[in-house]
N, C-alpha and C positions, 0 to 999 in steps of 0.2 A: 419840016421840023426834025432836028436831030434828037434821037432817043439814046441816052447814055445810061447803061446799067451799071450800078455800083453794088458789089456784093462782097462776101467774105464771111469767115466764121465769127461767132460771138466774141466780143471783146477786142476785135482787131482794129476797129476805128472807122467803121462805115459812116456813123453819124457825124464824126468830126470832119471827114472828107466832104460830106454833103453840105455842112455848114460853110465850107470854103467855096463850094460851087454857088451857094446862096449869096455869098458876099460879092460874087461876080454877076449877080442879077439873074441867075438861072433858077427856075422853079424846080423844086425837088418834091417828089412824091414818096412818102414814107410807107412802105408796105405794112409795117406793124400798125401804124395809125389807121390805114385803110381796113386792115383785118379787124381791129377793135371796133371800128365804126359799123362793121357788119354783125357785131355781137349784141346789138341793142334789140331786145325782143319787141315785137315778133320778128323773126328772121329765118329765112330759108337756110342760112349758114348754120344757125343754132340747131335747127331741125336735123340737119345732116350730121352735126356733131353728136347729137343725142342718139341717132341711129347707129353711129360708129362706136361710141364709147359708153352709152348707157346713162342712166340717171345719176350715177355716182359722181359725175363731174359737174353737176348742176346744184345751185343753191336752192333753198325752199321757195324763193321768189321767182324762180325760173331763169335767173341769170347764170352765166357760165362761172363755175368755180375754177378760175385760172390756176390757182395753186394746186388743186387736186389734179387737174389735167397735166400740169407741168411735172408733177411727181411721176406720173405714168409715162409720159413721152420721153423724158430725159433718162429714165431708167432702162428703157428697152428701145433699141433702134427701130424695130419693126413698128412700134407704136408711133414713133416720130414720123415714120413714112406714112402711116395710116392718117395721122393728123394732116400732113401736107396734102395727101391725095384727096382728103375730104374738103379742105377749105380753099385750096389754090384756085380752083375754077371760079369761085366767087370773087376772090381777090383780083384775078386777072381780068375778069369782066369789068370790074370797077376801074382798073387801070386804063382799059381801052376807052371807057367813057370819059375819064378825066383827061387823057391824052388828046382825044378828039376835041374836047372843049378848049384846051390850051392852044391847039393848032388853029382853031377857028378864031382865037383871040390874037393870032399873029406872033405867038412866042417862037423864038428861033430854036430853042432847045429845051429839053426837060431831062432831069436826072431821076432815075428810078432806084430808090434805096431798098433793096430786097435781099434778105439773107438766103432765100431759096430761089433766087432769080434763075439759076442754071437748072436746078432740079425741076422747076415748073415748065421749062421750055421757053420762057419769055425772053431768054437771052437771044433767041433767034429773031425776035422782033426789035432788037436794039441795033443801033448803028455801031456801037462800040461797048465792050464790057470791061470795066476796071474792077479788079479784085484787090481788096486791102487785106494784107496778111500781117501777122505778128507771132512771135514765139509763144508757145503754150504758157510758160511761166508769166509772161507779161499779160497775156489775156486773162489768166486766172485772177491776178491782182485787180485788173480793171473790172471784171465781172463782180468780184466780191465788193468792191467799193461802190459800183453803180447800183447793184441790186440788194446790197446788205445781206448777203448770204454767206454761208460757211465755205471754207476752202474745199471741203469734200463735195458739196453741191456744185461748186463752180467746175470742179474737175469732171463731174458727171455730165455737165453740159458740153464740155469740150470733147469728151470721149464719144458723145452721141453724134458729133458733127463730122463733116467731110474732111479729108486730108488736104494739106497745102497743094499736093500734086493735082488733086481734083480741080481746084480753082485755077492753077497755072495752066492746065491743059485746055481749059474752056474760056480763057480770057484773052483780050487783046492787049491788056497792060496789067502789070502787077506793081502795087505800091507797098513797100515794107514799112511797117509802123511800129517799130520797137522803141523809138525815141520820143522826142517831144512833138507837140503840135506844130511848132515852127519848122521842125525837120520834115514833117509830113507835108506842110504847105509848100516847102521848097521842092520836095519831090513832085508834087502836083504841078507846080509852075514849070519844072523841067520837062515833065511829060507833055504839057500843053505846047511848049515851045518846040519840042523835038518831033511831036506827032500831031497830025491833023485830027485829033480826037473829036473836036467840036465842029470841024468843017466850017470854020469862020463864024461860028455862033458864040464864041467866047466874047463876053462883054467887058472883060478887063482891059 
């Protein structure tokens, strides 16, 4: 089974690209959804977060206060790295279980949608890595609309993330997504025609 990693900074369009893979009949695993599934108490992942960040990022009922954690990690890059190092091992373990199940079901390919795919080292377990990039101004607008946050907060998120050069140097293919969804899909179609990204697993 082919494992295709999709990554890139916030607001670039990873989710839109994965929807296009789904249209082709390819299963996509969303790292954010996996992470959130690991935050249902009781949870070893929650215990690790409490050890790393303390009680201040937890609600009285024991659940994670994601807003409080977000204010911390997007304000300080070292805190974002601490978050990643704390939770990624749990997320990757779940990835491997899900991938094994899909392989046993005879799936030809799976797409892993993960913003920290490269930082986690999971890119080494992928057959190909595709990064989606977009200009900072475009990304800010998308983040503001998607998450209903201020421009200031959107810029904080962008400044806390890796540069385009980081993604370019660690990827097998780059898709630029400053335009429309149709333009992104056309770029994906061209990539799949020009490169054997899916190794014959493309169902389109």
